[in-house]
N, C-alpha and C positions, 0 to 999 in steps of 0.2 A: 306175228312179224317181230323180231327183236328190237328193242328200243334201248339206246345205251344213255338216254338223257337223264333217266332216274336213278338215285342211289338206294341204298337199302332203307334210309329213313324214310324216303318217299313212297317205297313199297309198303312199309309198315304203315304209313299214313293211309294208304289205298285200301288195305285191308280194313281199317278202322272204319273209313267211309262207306265200303262195300257191306260191311256188318251193319252199320247204321242205316243204310238205305233199306236193306232188306228188313230191319226191325221196325223202323219210324215212318218210312215212306211208302214202300210198294203195298203193305197190307191195307193202307188207308186211302190209296189213289182214288178207288171207285167211288168211296164216300165224299172225298172232296171233291171229284169231279161233279157229283150229285148236288153237292152243296153250293159250288160255284166258288169256293174258297179254301185255302189251306188251313187246317187249324192252328192257331198260335202255338199249341203245344209242341208242334214239330219244329218251329224255330227256337223255342226254348230248350229242347232237346240238342238241337244243333249247337246252341251256344254251350251248353254244358259239356258236350264233347269236344270243345275247342275247333269246330268247322268252320265257324263265320268270319274269323278273323286271324288267319294263322301269321298274318305279317304286322299286325298291329302291336303297338307297344304293350309289353307284359303289364306294365303298371296300370293300364286301363282294361285289362282283362283279355288282352289278345295274346297269340302265341308268340312275339317276339322274334319271329324268323322271316327275314327280309329275303325270300325265296319264291318267286313267281310260279314255281313248278307245283306248289302245293295247292294253290288255285286250279291249276291244270288237272290235277289228281281228282280233285272234288268234282269239277265240272264234268269230267269223262265219265264217273263213276254214277253221276246221276242220270247222265244221259244213256249209260248202257242199262240202266233200269227201265229206260223206254219213256222217259217223261221229261219234260222241260219245267215242271212245275214241283215244288217252289224253285223260284228264281234266285237261289242262293247266289250266283253269279252276279246277276244285277246289284245286290245288296253289298257282297264282299268286293267284288273286283271293280265295278264301274262306280257306285257311289262311295264305295271304300277308297278308291283312288283319288277322287276330289277331296276327301277328309285328310287322307294321308299327306297329299302334297300342298294342300290350301289352309287347313284350319291351324288357327292359332293354339298355343298351349292351354288356354283358357277355354277355347270351343272344345278341344280334345277332351279336356276334363269333364265338359258338360254332356257331350254326345257319346264318346266311345264307350263308356261302360256299358250304357245300354246298348249300343251297336254290337259290341262283342258277345253279349249274353243273349241277344235275340229279342230283347224286351222291345227295343227301339227298330223297327223294320226300316230299312232305308230303301228309298227310291229316287229317281231323276224325274223331273217334269219339264221337258224340253219342246216336244211337239205341240201343235195347236191345230184347231180346226182347219185353218187357211196356211199352215206351216208345218209341213212333215219333214221330208228329207231337206228341205230348203231352210235352215237352221237361221239364216238371216232375216227370214221373213216374219219372225214372231212379233207380236203385237202386246203381249202382256208387258204392263208398265210398272216401274217403281219410281214413286215421286216422294219428295222430302217433304216432311212436314215442319210447322215451325218450332216444334219441341226437340227437333234432332232426330226424331224417329222417322219411319217412312211409311207409304201405303202401297199395296200390291193391289192392281185391278187386272182383271183379264180371264183367259181361260186357257187351260192346257187339256188336251186330248191324250188318249191311249196311254194312261199313266199304269203302270204295271204295279200290283199290289197295293194300288191306291186305297183300298178298304182297310189294309191293314197298317200302312205306313205310320211311322212315328216320328220319322226324318225325311222330308221332302225337300231335294234341291230343286229349286225353280230358277229357270233362265228368264231374265226380265230386260226390257230395255231402260235405261236410265237416262233420261233427256237431259239431266243437269251435266252428263259427261259426253262429250261428242268426239267422234273418230275424225281424222284429219279431213275428210270430204264433208264434214259438216253433220252427217247423220248421227243419231243418238247410239252411242255405245251400249253394251250389255253387262248387267252385273249378276252374280249368282247369290241367291240368298237362301237360307235354310229354314223351314216352316216345321213347327212341331204341332201336328193336327190333335185334337180338334183346336180350332181358333175362330174367334168371330169374325164373321165375313167369309169364311172358308166353308164352301159347299161343295160335298162329295156325290157325284152323279150316280145314276144307277149302272151296275155293271154291265159292260159290253156283252151282248149275245153272240159269242164267236163261234167260229166252226169248229175250233179245236182248243185244248188247253182249258177247258171250261174252268178248272181250279185256279187258274192263274188269274186272277180277279183284276180287270182292266176297266178303269173308269175315266170319266171327265172331272177335272177339279175346276172350279170356279173362284176367283177371288173378287170381292167386293171390298175394297179399301182394306184389306187384310192388314193389321199393324205389324211392321217389322222393325225390330230393334237395330242399331248400328253394329250391335255385338252378334248380329245373326247373318251379316254379310260374310260371304265366304270368299277368302282372297281379296284383291282390291276392286274397287269400283271402276267399272269401265273396261275390265279385261275378261268379261265373261265369255266372248266370242273366242278368244284365244285359249282360255281354258277349256272350252269346249272342243276345239279343234285338236289340243294337245292329248285330250282323254279319250277321243272317240277311237282311235286306233287300238287302244286297250279293249274298248267295249267289241269293236269288230273282230278282233283276234279271239276274245271269248265265244262270240257266236260261230266262229271257224272252228274252234276245238270242239264245241257242243255238237255242231252239225256233223263233223266227220265221226266223232265216237258214236253218235247215234246210228249213222250210215253203217259203220263197222258192226254194231250190235246187231243190226236187222239182217245184214249179209251174213253174219255167223249163224243166224237163227235159221235163214233161208238155205243155206248149205247143207245144215243138218236136215231140213225138212226134204230137200230135194234127194238127198241119199236114202231117206227112209219112206218116202213116199212113193209107191208104185202105180204105175198104168200100163197096161198092155203087157204085163208080166214083167217088167223092169223098173228099178228107180228111175223117176222121171229126169233126174240130173244126169242120166246115161244117154238122153236123147240128145243130137248133137246141137240144136238150135238152142235148148236149155244150157247145154254145156258151155256153148259160146256165149252166151248171156253171162254166166258165172264168171267166165275168163275175163271178159270184158270188165266187169265190176271189179273183180280182184285187182286187176291191172290198175284201175283209176284210183282205187283206195290206196293202193301202195303207193303210187305216186304222190297223192295228195298228202299220206301221212309223212312222206319224206321232207316236203315242202313245208308243211304246217309245223313239224317238230323243229324245223330250221328257224321258222318265224318266233316259235316260243322261246328257244334260246336267245335269239336277237333282242326280243323284247326284255328278257330277264337282265340282258347286259345293257338295256338303254338305247339299242342300235338299230330297232326295227323301224323302217321307212313307212310313211303313210301310204305309200302306193302299195307296199307289199301287205300290209294290213288289209288293204281293200281287195288285193288279189285274193288272199287267202278266204275272206268273207265271201266273196262273190263266188269263187269257184267251189269252196266247201258246201256252201248252202245249196247251190244249184245241183251239185254232185249228190247231196244227200236226198233231195226231191226225187232225182233220177233213180238212184238206186232203190229207195223205198218203193216208188211206183212200180219198177220192174220185179222187185221181190213179192210185192203184192199179187201181181198178176202170177208170178210161180206159185203162190200159195193158192191160188184159185179161190173158191167160195170161203174157205177158213180165214183167207187174208183179209176179207171184207167184214170180219168180225170185230167188234170194238174190244172184245175181250182178248183178242190176239196182239202180240208185240208188234207186228207190223202193220195192222189196223190202226192201233193207238197212235204209232209213229207216223202214219201217213198223214192225218189230220194235224199233227203237232207240228210236223217239219215245215209245213208250207210257208209259215210266217217268216222262217228265218232268212228268206230271200227279201224281206220288207223291211223288219225293224232293223235299228242300227244303220239305216241306210239301204236304198233299194238297190238291186243288181245294177240298175242303170246309173245310179249315182255312183256306185263303186267303178263302174266302167269310164265315167265321166272323170273321176279323181285320177285313174291310172292314165287315161289319155292325156290328161293336163300335165303328167310328169314326164310324157315322152317328147323327144327333141323334134317337135314338128314346126 
């Protein structure tokens, strides 16, 4: 499908990313999956290649190009390799979005050089054991000490790249700041692990994406300096709501690129694999399956590219980001499941693209806000 949203510079960047993935990621995926974590050398290599911060200021080591499409290109190429790990988009787009919008000049000077080089891997810690998609239910608390510093106490769950992270954006209740209804507001802080009182739990044993280390973080009076507060105190929930559409669009982009890649592989397989004397793609049932998937992917592509352009202009609405995230993540699971069936026994192998994608794609309907939450957001936007 022809896509007019990218220019020559984007396509040159795509070639760079594709070569990087083929050289620095694909050959090592199996080893990383076995180890349960991505080697730090991959992050440093990505930093040297200029892949981690295309839109950050050049003075801090970034690319200095304020163009969201470079993030899209990198995300698509990683997904096309059949993996969601390492989560460069979480580092660059999600955490990077908070730093770009909220960090002071002094904070940028402290954090961004390492962020851009890959020395400081960034992540966000929002979800808690009792607060997943319901962000307002968090209980981790930030209290002010007599010397003007703060203490952070509580727990965060499902923290991606929690073993590797050197910058952790934490959302915490701030009882000293109250919302109009009297409840505590939230504040964002940035931690630099390791730190006294910060405990990193054992990596979660997931059904897929084993190399994407996912842990629980516990805070027992972790000292936080006033200079580590990101943005204004008490506006944490507002900042989360402003940045979540960006995260959800990133998941939508990833989901669609992965589904398209698996479909391309399946289309080739159905043309080559024979049964009863002819390619399996020539059987009407299989041909109709392929036709349905081709159509659904083409429709999703048109809407997704429109959302990408709107986000780049600062015009993407919350409900449309939720639509893209819900639709594409569910479509990805549907397409991959059907493609695996068309591959037969070969698709059930973890060494196959479709087999790897099958276990990796499932989580996309959950993280960043479940499908049910996306529908609730969309429903609330309707004139009912």
